[in-house]
N, C-alpha and C positions, 0 to 999 in steps of 0.2 A: 741357659741351662747350667746349674751348679755342678761342680765336680763331685764325684763320689768321695766319701769321707772314710778314712781308715783309722779306727780307734784302737790304739795299742794298750795292752795291759795283760794281766792274767785273765783267763777265761775259764768258765765252768759250764759244761753242757751235760745234758742228760739224754741217754738213749732209751730210757724206760722209766716207769713209775718207781721212785726211790723206795716206797713202802713195799712194793712187790719184789723188786730186784735188788734192793740194798744199795749201799754206797758204790758198789761196782758198776751201777748204772751210770755213774758220773765220769766225765773225762775232764781232767784239769790240764790246762796248757799254761805253763809258767810264762812263756813269752808268746802270748796269743794276740789275736786281732779280730776285729769285727768290721766287715766292709758294709757301709750303709750308702744307699743311693735311692733317691725318690721316696724317702720315708720307709724303706723296706730293707731288711737285712739281706744282703746278696751273698755273703760268704762268711764263714767262721773257720779259723784255723791258725796255723803258726804265723807269727808276725813276719818272719823272713820270707816265707812262701807267698803270702799275700802282698807284701811290699814289692816283691819281684814281679808278681803277676799284674799289679796295678800301679805302675810307676807314676801315673798322673793323678792319683788320689791325693786329696788333702789329708795330712796326717795329724791326728790328735793323740799325743802320747800321754797316757795316764800313769806312766811309771809302773809301780808295783800294785796299783789298785786292781781290785777284782771286778771284772765286768760281768754283770748278770742281767737277765731280763728285768725290766721295771717291776716293782712289787704290785701285786693285785690284791686289793682289799675287797673281800666278797660280801661284806655286810657292814653298813655304817648308817648313821643318822646325821647328815650334815646340819640340820637345823639345831642340833644340840652342841654345836661348836663352842658357843660362848659359855655353856654351863658345864663343860667337862671338869671333872674332879670336884664336883659338889659333894658335900659331906653326907655320908652315913644313912642311906635308906635302902629298904628292900624294894622289890620291883614295883609294886602298886603304889607305895608311898613315893617312890622316885618319880613315877609318872605324874602323880598329882601335885607333888611339891615343886619339882623342877621342870620336867619335860613339857607338860601341857602349858604352863605359863609362858615358857620360852617359845614354844611353837605358836602360841597366839601372837607373839610379837612379829612373827613372819607374815602375819596378815597385812603388814605394810610392805608393798612390793620393793620399796627402796631398801628396807632392812634385809629382806630376803636376798636381794642382789648383793649387798655388802657381805653377808654371811657366806653366801655361795662362793664369792671371790676369795674371801679369807680362808675358807676351808680348803679349796683346791690348792691355793698357794702353800698352805701348811703341809698338806700331804705330799706335794711335789718336793718340798724341801726335805722331806723324809724318804724320798725315793719311790713313792707310790705313784704309779702312772695310770692305773685304772682302778675305779671304785664302783661298787654297787651300793647305792644309797637310797634310803627312804627320804621323801620330802615331807611337807606338811599336808594338811587337807586342802590347802589353797593351791589351785592350779598354777598360779603364778610362781609358787615356790619351786615347782618342777621346771617351769620355763627358765627361772633364774639359774638353776644348776646346769641345765642343758646348754644354755647360752654361754655360761662361764667356761664350761668344758670345751665347747666349740671354739671359743676365742683362744684357748690354750692348745688346741689340737688334740685333746685327750679323748681316749676311749672311755665311755661312761655308760653305766646302766642305772636307771633311776625311775621313780614313779611317785605320783601323788598318793599319799596315804588315804585310805578309805576307812571311815569310822562313823557308824550311825547309832551307837549306844555306848553307855559307860564312859563318856568323855564330856568335857565342858561343851555347852551348846555352841560356843564360837568355833569349836573344832569338829563339829559333826556335819556330815553330809547326809544324804539319803541313799537308799539302794539305787534309785534311778539316777540321781545327780552324780553319785560316785561313778557309776557306769559311764554316764555321758561325758563327764569331765575327763575321765581316763581315756575314753575313746578319742576325744578331741586332741589330747596330748599325744596319743599314739599316731594319729594322722599328721600331727605337726612335727614330731621328733623321731619316731622310730625309723631307723634305717637312714636317717639324715646324717651324712658324714660318718662319724664314729659313735653315734648314739644308738642305744638299745633301750627300749621301754620295758620296765618291770612293773607289771600289775601288782598293786601293793595293799591288800587288806592288812591292817596292822597286826591283829591277831584275833582269834575267835571271840574273846570277851568284848571287843569293841566293834564287832560286826554282827548284825542279826543274821539269821539264816537267809533272809531275803537278800541281804547284801552279798553274802558269800555265794549265793546262787547267781547273782548278777555278775560277780567277778569270775566265776567259773564259766559262765556263758561268754563273757568278753574274751577270756583266754582261749576258749574253744574256737572263737572266731578269728583269733590272732595268735596261733600257736607258736609263731616264731618269736613272740615276746617272752620274756622271763616272767615268773611269778614269785614274789618274795613275801615272806611272812615270818612269824615266830612260832616256835613249837617247844613245849615242855622245858621252859627255862627254869622255873622254880616249882617246888613242891606245892606251895599254896596256889600258884597259878593253875597247875594241873587240877587241883581240887575245885577251884572256881569254875573251870571249864566243865568238869563233871557235874557240878550243881546246875549250871546253865543248860547242859545238854544230857540229861539222864538217859536219853534214848541212845546215845552214842556208845560204841564199843570202847572208845578211848579218845584221847585228844586228836590224834591224826584223823580219826573217822569224821570229825567235824569239818575237815577240809576235803577229805576224800569223797564224801557223799555229794559234794557240790562241784566236783570236777577240778579240784585244786591240788591234784597230785599227779606227778608224771615227770618226764624229763624236762628240765628247765624250771622246775620248782626248787626254790632255795629256802630251806628251813633253818632259820637262825637258832642257835643254841642246841636244841635236841639232846638235852642232858638226861632227862628222866623218862626214858623210853621203855615201853613194855616189849616183851619178845615179839608180839604181833606187829607192833609198830616198826621195830627194827627190820623184820622180815619183809614187811610190805614196802617200806621205803626203798630197800635194796631192789626188790622186784620191780618197782616202778621207775627206777633210775633217777630218783630225786637226789638233790645235793643237800648235804648237811654242812652247816657253816659253824666252825669252831670259833668262839669269841672268848679267848682265855682271860684277858685282862678284865673284861666285863664280868665274867663269871665269878672271879675272885673278888672284885671290887664291890659288887652288889650281893655277894654271898650266895650265888645260885647253885653251885655244885661243881663236880668234876666230870667233864666230858670224857667219854671213853674212846679217845682217839685211837689208841692201839688196837682195841677190840674191833671197833667199827672198820678201821682200815684193813685189818686182817680178814674181815668178812667181805671185803670188796666194795664197801660203800664209796661213793663219790664225795669227797670232803674238801671244803675250802677253809681258808683262814681269814680272820677279820678282826679289825680293831673294835668294832661296835661303838665308835664314838657317838655320844658322850657317856654312856654307861661304861664303856671301855675307858681306861684311864690314860691312854696315850694315842697320839696320831701315828706313832712309829710302828711299822711292821717288824722292825728289829726287836723292839720291846715286846711285841705280840708273839714273836717266835720264842723269846726267852720265857714268857709266861706259859706258852704251850709246853715247853720243856719242863718247867716246874710242875705243872699239872700232871704231865706224864710221869714224873718221878713219884708224885703222891699216889698215882695209880699203879706203880710198879713197872713202868715201861719207860726206859731212858731213850728218848728220841735222838737219833743220830743227826748231826748237822746237815747231812745230805737230805734227810727227810724234812727238816725244818725249812731249808731253802727251797726245796721242790714244792712244799705245801704253799709257801708264800708267793710262788711264781706259777709254774705250770699246773699245780694242783688246784689253785684258786681259779685259774683261767679255764680249766676243764669244768669246774663246778659251775661256771657262768656260761658254759657252752661256747667258749671263745678260744679253746685250746689250739684251734687251727690258725689263729691270728696273733695271739699274744702269749706271753709267759714262757717263751723258749728262745734260746740263742740258736736259731736255725734259719737257713736260707728260705725266704718267702714269708717269714714272720714280720709283723710290723715292728719298726725299729724304736720300741720303747725300752730304754736301757737305764741301768743305774751302775755307777762305778763306786765301789766301797774302798775307802782307805782302811787297811787292816792294822794301822798303827795310829789311829786318829787322836788318841789321848795317851798320856804317860802310862796309865794303868793298863790299857789295851796293848800298847806297844811292848811293855815289858813281858806280858803274857805271850804275845805273838812271837817275840824274839826266841822263845824257847821251843817253838813248834817244830815238830818233826815231819809234818805233812800239811796239806792244805786244810784239812779239817781242824787240826789243832791251831792253825793260824786263823781260821775263820771263826771258830767257836767263841773266842773272847769278844769279837765284835757283835755276834748275835746276843751274847749275854749282857754286855756293857755298853753297846753302841747306841748312838742317837743321831740326830741330824748332822753332827760334826763328822761322822763317819761317811757321809754321803758326799763324795768328791765331785760327782757329776751326774746329771740326769738328762736324758734325751727323750723327747716325745715326738713320735713319728719322724725320727731322725734329726730333729732340731734340738740343740742344746739349750736347756732352760735353767740349769744350775751349774755353777763352777766355771 
């Protein structure tokens, strides 16, 4: 049996939702520690107190690094890893020009395995320890990601994409095969180790009503799975859905009528919402996933984070790789801040950190397991060097409090700021 590990550094914990309670919900410990044993956080507190209480613990001293829960990315497309930062297209052109050709390459199981491994190693280097990802239409693409996550001990949510129209023939399934292939993956992976299955119709334009109905029936039969899709990302997409479904009240109605709305539903983007959609999403307890670098890179629009949070919506934060332009949740937080500024709402550093950790964990219905520095939570951790580059160091040196010290890393930081990463208590970086 291995000895418990005591990780020393600055710590930041939250007693409540930072959007509801403000920065006062956070507690900063300048000389803090996290006790990890058996892959679980056992205690969080002052370094002196925990060292005295656990003299046999192995000590890892991170100096002045800030220890946080590992970042939680609530919406990504791992198959798009190799095509990230491709130039200049709107959503539908992006899909046809870049996404679908690359996803066809993952028809080769060996290529899917290589991309899955590359993707997870990239996000771990950036401090992300949990991700919810779409795979491709190929069942083996989901197998590849689940297996790669299992090999690394990571908590993962993922699912085979289902598409039976408006996509290349090589990337289409059928309502029946999409259901059956997803069911087989649920039986193979859901609840195995740290894996959670996410039923994944890509979005209404690429699924017939028959397929959406099949996905709704599958979710009804397996309600402990997540359901992930896209909603109201771009204005022309909303118009396309209206043309495909003139009988629907709005875009959300095309999911709701087939049982694809409720707790555990993850709606990526959700920018151009009607008042009815906003009210219904909140009533149903669905999660809205903010993808700020993607929304600016593809020109989708400005998510109303401040307004939706004030209304009590459950919101997660995401890179949306590869429409999103970075694997880094630090860069994603910076983009969320910039979009907030354009909407007249300056997000506090406490809100940004909370959103990238506990907020996203709650959105994925995993808030009881990850996203918090708290006894009983799984020991997925990141340690941030708050002086990782000369530009960041000179800004942090002028700081009067933890927020002024942390904010330059949020705005300017990258993988160089990630001094250490732990997955289920095992150190995987640094």
